[in-house]
C-alpha distance (Angstrom), angle and dihedral (degrees) to the residues before:
residue distance angle dihedral
X1 . . .
X2 3.81 . .
X3 3.83 90.9 .
X4 3.81 90.7 46.8
X5 3.82 91.1 50.8
X6 3.83 91.6 46.6
X7 3.81 91.7 50.8
X8 3.81 89.8 48.5
X9 3.82 91.8 52.2
X10 3.82 91.1 46.7
X11 3.81 90.9 59.8
X12 3.82 87.6 68.7
X13 3.82 95.9 50.4
X14 3.80 122.0 112.0
X15 3.81 97.2 30.0
X16 3.80 115.7 130.0
X17 3.82 124.5 -108.2
X18 3.81 89.3 -118.1
X19 3.81 91.5 57.4
X20 3.81 89.0 52.2
X21 3.83 90.7 50.6
X22 3.80 90.8 47.3
X23 3.81 88.4 51.3
X24 3.81 92.1 51.2
X25 3.82 90.8 49.9
X26 3.80 89.1 49.8
X27 3.83 90.7 48.0
X28 3.82 92.5 53.2
X29 3.79 91.1 45.9
X30 3.81 95.5 46.5
X31 3.80 95.1 44.3
X32 3.78 85.1 66.7
X33 3.79 96.7 50.3
X34 3.78 89.8 90.6
X35 3.81 88.0 121.7
X36 3.83 91.6 71.3
X37 3.87 101.5 63.3
X38 3.83 89.9 45.3
X39 3.82 97.5 40.2
X40 3.81 95.8 98.1
X41 3.82 89.9 47.5
X42 3.82 91.7 47.1
X43 3.80 92.5 50.7
X44 3.81 94.1 44.4
X45 3.81 102.9 36.7
X46 3.82 103.6 27.3
X47 3.82 104.3 31.8
X48 3.81 94.0 30.0
X49 3.82 98.2 -128.8
X50 3.81 117.2 159.9
X51 3.81 119.5 -112.9
X52 3.80 88.2 -107.4
X53 3.82 91.4 55.3
X54 3.82 91.0 44.5
X55 3.79 87.9 54.5
X56 3.81 92.0 53.3
X57 3.82 92.9 46.8
X58 3.81 89.7 52.2
X59 3.82 88.3 50.2
X60 3.81 88.6 58.1
X61 3.80 86.9 49.7
X62 3.80 88.2 56.3
X63 3.83 92.8 43.7
X64 3.81 90.5 53.1
X65 3.79 88.9 48.9
X66 3.83 91.8 52.2
X67 3.81 94.0 49.3
X68 3.82 92.2 43.1
X69 3.80 93.7 49.0
X70 3.81 92.8 48.2
X71 3.82 91.1 47.1
X72 3.82 90.4 45.9
X73 3.81 91.1 56.3
X74 3.81 92.0 50.2
X75 3.81 93.4 46.3
X76 3.83 92.6 45.8
X77 3.83 91.4 55.9
X78 3.83 90.4 46.6
X79 3.84 107.5 38.6
X80 3.84 103.2 12.9
X81 3.78 135.8 -104.6
X82 3.82 97.8 -86.7
X83 3.83 97.6 62.5
X84 3.80 92.2 42.1
X85 3.83 93.3 51.8
X86 3.82 94.0 47.6
X87 3.81 96.0 48.7
X88 3.81 91.5 44.9
X89 3.83 94.8 52.2
X90 3.81 94.8 44.8
X91 3.80 97.3 48.8
X92 3.81 94.2 39.6
X93 3.81 87.5 60.1
X94 3.81 92.1 50.0
X95 3.80 93.3 47.7
X96 3.83 92.6 48.6
X97 3.83 88.2 56.6
X98 3.81 89.2 54.6
X99 3.83 97.4 42.7
X100 3.82 93.3 72.7
X101 3.82 91.0 66.0
X102 3.83 93.7 59.9
X103 3.80 114.1 94.3
X104 3.83 105.8 158.7
X105 3.81 124.5 92.2
X106 3.83 95.2 -124.2
X107 3.79 92.1 42.9
X108 3.79 93.0 51.0
X109 3.81 91.6 48.6
X110 3.80 89.8 55.4
X111 3.82 93.1 39.8
X112 3.81 96.8 51.5
X113 3.82 90.1 44.1
X114 3.83 90.4 55.2
X115 3.82 94.5 44.8
X116 3.81 93.4 50.0
X117 3.82 92.9 44.0
X118 3.81 91.0 56.4
X119 3.82 94.1 38.2
X120 3.81 96.2 51.1
X121 3.80 95.1 49.0
X122 3.82 79.7 79.8
X123 3.82 96.4 62.5
X124 3.85 104.6 71.2
X125 3.82 89.6 38.0
X126 3.81 90.6 53.7
X127 3.83 91.8 48.6
X128 3.82 91.9 51.4
X129 3.82 90.7 46.1
X130 3.80 89.2 50.4
X131 3.80 90.2 52.1
X132 3.83 91.9 48.0
X133 3.82 93.2 49.5
X134 3.84 94.4 47.0
X135 3.77 132.4 76.2
X136 3.84 110.9 -123.8
X137 3.82 93.1 -108.9
X138 3.83 91.7 51.4
X139 3.81 100.2 49.7
X140 3.82 98.3 101.0
X141 3.82 91.5 47.2
X142 3.83 90.1 46.1
X143 3.80 89.6 52.9
X144 3.81 88.1 49.1
X145 3.81 91.6 52.3
X146 3.81 90.0 52.2
X147 3.81 88.6 49.8
X148 3.79 89.8 50.4
X149 3.79 88.4 55.2
X150 3.81 90.9 47.8
X151 3.80 92.8 48.7
X152 3.78 94.8 43.2
X153 3.79 85.3 54.2
X154 3.79 90.9 47.5
X155 3.80 89.4 46.7
X156 3.80 93.1 55.7
X157 3.81 94.8 32.6
X158 3.83 102.5 63.7
X159 3.82 93.1 40.8
X160 3.82 90.7 49.5
X161 3.80 89.6 41.2
X162 3.81 91.0 55.6
X163 3.81 89.7 52.2
X164 3.83 92.3 47.5
X165 3.82 91.8 50.6
X166 3.83 90.7 48.6
X167 3.83 94.9 48.5
X168 3.81 106.1 26.5
X169 3.80 107.2 12.4
X170 3.78 135.0 -118.7
X171 3.83 93.4 -57.1
X172 3.81 90.5 69.8
X173 3.81 90.2 64.7
X174 3.81 92.4 63.1
X175 3.82 92.7 51.2
X176 3.82 93.4 49.6
X177 3.81 92.3 45.8
X178 3.81 92.1 49.9
X179 3.81 93.7 47.6
X180 3.82 93.8 49.8
X181 3.83 91.8 51.1
X182 3.81 91.3 52.7
X183 3.83 91.3 46.5
X184 3.82 89.9 51.3
X185 3.84 89.7 51.6
X186 3.82 91.4 51.9
X187 3.83 91.8 49.3
X188 3.82 90.7 48.9
X189 3.80 89.2 52.9
X190 3.81 91.2 51.9
X191 3.81 103.1 44.0
X192 3.83 110.1 22.2
X193 3.78 101.4 44.2
X194 3.86 108.6 141.4
X195 3.82 90.1 -115.7
X196 3.83 90.5 58.8
X197 3.82 104.6 33.2
X198 3.81 121.1 88.4
X199 3.83 116.5 -138.6
X200 3.84 113.2 -146.7
X201 3.80 102.9 177.0
X202 3.80 118.2 37.9
X203 3.81 111.5 -173.4
X204 3.80 115.2 -159.7
X205 3.79 116.9 170.0
X206 3.79 116.6 -168.7
X207 3.82 95.6 -160.8
X208 3.80 106.1 20.0
X209 3.80 119.4 -155.2
X210 3.81 111.8 -128.4
X211 3.78 113.7 -119.2
X212 3.81 88.1 -136.6
X213 3.84 91.6 65.7
X214 3.83 95.2 44.8
X215 3.84 101.9 102.9
X216 3.80 94.3 -176.6
X217 3.79 90.8 54.6
X218 3.83 90.8 50.7
X219 3.79 91.4 55.0
X220 3.79 87.2 50.3
X221 3.83 88.5 47.3
X222 3.83 91.9 56.5
X223 3.82 91.4 50.1
X224 3.83 90.3 49.7
X225 3.81 90.2 49.5
X226 3.82 89.0 55.9
X227 3.80 90.9 45.6
X228 3.82 90.7 50.7
X229 3.81 92.4 44.6
X230 3.80 93.3 56.5
X231 3.82 97.9 34.6
X232 3.83 93.2 53.1
X233 3.80 91.8 61.0
X234 3.81 84.5 81.3
X235 3.82 89.2 67.3
X236 3.82 99.7 46.6
X237 3.82 119.7 13.9
X238 3.81 97.4 25.5
X239 3.86 95.5 61.5
X240 3.84 87.9 51.6
X241 3.83 89.5 49.6
X242 3.80 90.0 51.4
X243 3.81 90.2 49.5
X244 3.83 102.9 39.3
X245 3.83 103.2 32.2
X246 3.82 104.3 24.3
X247 3.85 94.9 32.6
X248 3.82 97.3 -133.6
X249 3.81 120.6 162.3
X250 3.82 122.5 -122.7
X251 3.81 89.0 -102.7
X252 3.83 92.3 50.9
X253 3.82 90.0 48.3
X254 3.79 89.1 50.7
X255 3.81 91.6 50.3
X256 3.83 92.2 49.0
X257 3.80 90.5 51.7
X258 3.81 89.5 44.1
X259 3.82 87.8 58.5
X260 3.82 87.3 61.2
X261 3.80 92.5 55.1
X262 3.81 95.0 41.8
X263 3.83 93.2 49.8
X264 3.80 90.6 50.6
X265 3.80 91.4 47.2
X266 3.82 92.2 54.6
X267 3.81 102.8 37.3
X268 3.82 111.0 22.8
X269 3.81 101.0 79.6
X270 3.85 95.4 49.6
X271 3.83 89.7 44.5
X272 3.82 93.6 49.7
X273 3.81 92.1 43.8
X274 3.83 89.3 53.7
X275 3.82 92.5 46.6
X276 3.83 92.5 47.7
X277 3.81 90.5 51.7
X278 3.81 90.7 47.5
X279 3.85 88.5 64.3
X280 3.80 92.4 -138.9
X281 3.80 118.5 163.5
X282 3.83 112.6 -86.2
X283 3.81 91.6 -139.6
X284 3.82 91.5 51.0
X285 3.80 90.4 51.8
X286 3.82 92.4 48.1
X287 3.83 88.6 52.5
X288 3.82 90.3 51.4
X289 3.81 90.5 51.1
X290 3.80 92.5 50.6
X291 3.82 91.0 48.1
X292 3.82 90.4 55.5
X293 3.82 89.7 50.8
X294 3.83 88.0 53.3
X295 3.82 90.5 53.9
X296 3.82 91.0 50.2
X297 3.81 90.4 67.8
X298 3.78 101.7 42.6
X299 3.84 94.8 50.9
X300 3.82 89.8 62.7
X301 3.81 89.2 68.4
X302 3.80 94.2 53.6
X303 3.81 100.7 74.2
X304 3.81 146.0 2.7
X305 3.81 90.1 -132.3
X306 3.81 107.5 126.5
X307 3.82 92.6 -138.6
X308 3.82 90.0 68.9
X309 3.83 87.4 75.9
X310 3.80 89.3 64.3
X311 3.83 91.8 45.6
X312 3.80 91.1 49.8
X313 3.81 90.3 48.7
X314 3.83 89.4 49.4
X315 3.84 92.7 54.0
X316 3.80 90.8 47.8
X317 3.81 92.0 46.5
X318 3.82 95.3 51.7
X319 3.80 89.2 44.2
X320 3.79 93.7 54.8
X321 3.82 90.8 41.7
X322 3.80 88.7 62.3
X323 3.81 101.9 32.8
X324 3.81 101.9 47.1
X325 3.85 102.4 52.5
X326 3.80 94.9 43.3
X327 3.81 95.1 43.8
X328 3.80 88.9 49.8
X329 3.79 91.2 48.6
X330 3.83 91.0 47.8
X331 3.82 90.1 53.0
X332 3.83 92.4 47.4
X333 3.81 91.1 52.4
X334 3.80 91.9 46.5
X335 3.82 89.2 48.4
X336 3.80 91.5 64.0
X337 3.82 87.5 76.1
X338 3.81 92.1 64.9
X339 3.79 142.9 -3.2
X340 3.79 105.1 -24.3
X341 3.80 93.6 -151.9
X342 3.80 90.2 55.8
X343 3.81 93.4 47.5
X344 3.79 94.9 46.0
X345 3.81 90.5 45.7
X346 3.81 89.7 55.7
X347 3.81 90.8 47.6
X348 3.81 90.8 51.5
X349 3.81 90.5 42.2
X350 3.81 91.0 60.1
X351 3.82 86.6 67.4
X352 3.80 94.2 38.6
X353 3.79 91.0 51.4
X354 3.79 89.2 47.5
X355 3.80 90.2 54.6
X356 3.83 91.0 57.8
X357 3.79 90.8 60.9
X358 3.82 102.3 21.8
X359 3.81 101.6 67.2
X360 3.80 95.6 37.1
X361 3.82 94.6 45.6
X362 3.79 90.9 46.6
X363 3.81 92.0 50.5
X364 3.82 93.4 46.5
X365 3.83 92.8 46.8
X366 3.81 92.0 50.0
X367 3.80 90.5 47.9
X368 3.84 92.9 50.9
X369 3.84 105.6 28.5
X370 3.82 106.6 16.6
X371 3.80 133.7 -120.8
X372 3.81 98.8 -69.2
X373 3.82 94.3 58.7
X374 3.82 90.7 43.1
X375 3.82 92.6 54.9
X376 3.83 90.9 49.8
X377 3.81 89.6 50.4
X378 3.82 92.1 49.9
X379 3.81 90.1 50.5
X380 3.81 92.7 51.5
X381 3.82 92.3 45.7
X382 3.81 91.9 51.2
X383 3.84 90.5 49.8
X384 3.83 87.7 53.5
X385 3.83 87.4 56.4
X386 3.81 89.6 51.8
X387 3.82 88.7 54.0
X388 3.81 91.6 52.2
X389 3.81 90.4 51.3
X390 3.82 90.1 51.1
X391 3.84 88.8 54.2
X392 3.81 89.6 48.2
X393 3.81 90.6 50.9
X394 3.82 91.8 52.6
X395 3.84 91.6 49.6
X396 3.82 91.4 50.7
X397 3.82 91.4 47.2
X398 3.83 90.8 51.8
X399 3.82 91.1 49.5
X400 3.81 91.0 48.6
X401 3.83 90.9 49.9
X402 3.82 91.9 49.3
X403 3.82 91.4 48.6
X404 3.81 90.6 49.9
X405 3.82 92.3 50.1
X406 3.83 92.4 48.2
X407 3.81 90.8 51.0
X408 3.83 91.8 50.7
X409 3.81 92.1 48.6
C-alpha cells in the first residue's frame, strides 16, 4: 500500500506551481457548477417547461457557449489569457445571481445564452494559460490535473446540489454557483497576476497557420463534436432517464454523478501517467475513450437491473478519462503551428457546438421515440466518431512515413 501511495504521489511531481493554482481556481469554480447537472430537472420540474422547451433552452446554452468560446479565443490572442479569465469568472458569478429571477421561456433562453457566453470566454484562455505554465513534456499531465480539479468539483457539486435542493430548493444552487465564481476570480487576481506567475513555454510563431486551413484538425474537430454530442447526454437527458424510468431521487442522481467525479479523482492521474509512458498514439487512445462512451449507452438497454446504471456510468467515466486529456493535448500540440488561442477556441467550440444540438436532439428523440431508441442512436453515433478517428490515425501515419522517407533521402 505504501508503494502504491508513493507511486500515486509521484504522478503529480514536476508540475509547476502555476498549474496547481490554476487547478485550485478551476476546482472552486467547478464545485459551484451544481446548477448544470440539475438544469433540465429545474426547468422541467420547478418552472414547468415542457421537454420540448427544455431542449430549446439547452440549445441556447450551447449557442452561448459557441459564441463565448470563439470570442474567448480572439480575446486571448489579443489581450492575453489573464485578463480574459478574470473578467469571465467575475461576470459569470454576477449573471448566475440574476438568472434565478428569470421564469419565462424567452427570458431564460436569453439569460442562459448570456451566462454561457461570458462563462465560456474562460475556456480557451485557460487552455492557453495551462500551456504557458507547463513544460512541453508535462502538458498531458497538466491537463489531467485540471480535469481532476474539474471532476473533484463535479463530484462534490452534484452531491451538495442534491442536498441544497432538498433543504433550500433550486434557488440555492444559483447563489452558490455565483459565489464560487466570484471567489475563483479573487483567487486568480491574488496568485496568477502576470507579475507573479512564471511562464515556462512561450510560443511565438512567425508565420502562423490558420486553424481554418488545417484539414487534419478539422477531421479531429468533427470527431470531438461527436464525442461532445454523446457525452453531454449525461448532463441533460440522462438525469431525466434516472428520474422518470429508474425512479431515482435528486439526491440519488447527485450521488451517482458524484461517483463519476470521485472515480476520476482517484484513478485518472495514474492511468494517464501510465498511458503517457506507454507512448501509445494519442489519436488511438481518444478513439478507445469514445468507444467506451458508446458502450455506456447501449448497456442501459440490456436489463432493468438498477446496478446497470453504475456499470454504464463506469464505462462513460473511463472513456472520458482517456479521451479528454489526450484530445486536449493533441489540440495544444497542433496549436503550436498557429495562434494558440484560435486553435484552443476551435477545440472548445467542438463541444460548445455539440451542446447546441446534443441536448435538444436528445430531448426531442426521447419525446418522440423513447429512451431505448435514443440510447441505441447515441451508441451508433459514437461508433461513427471512432471510425473518423481511425481515418485520422491512418492519415497521420502516412504523413509520418512520408516525412521519414524524405529525411532519409
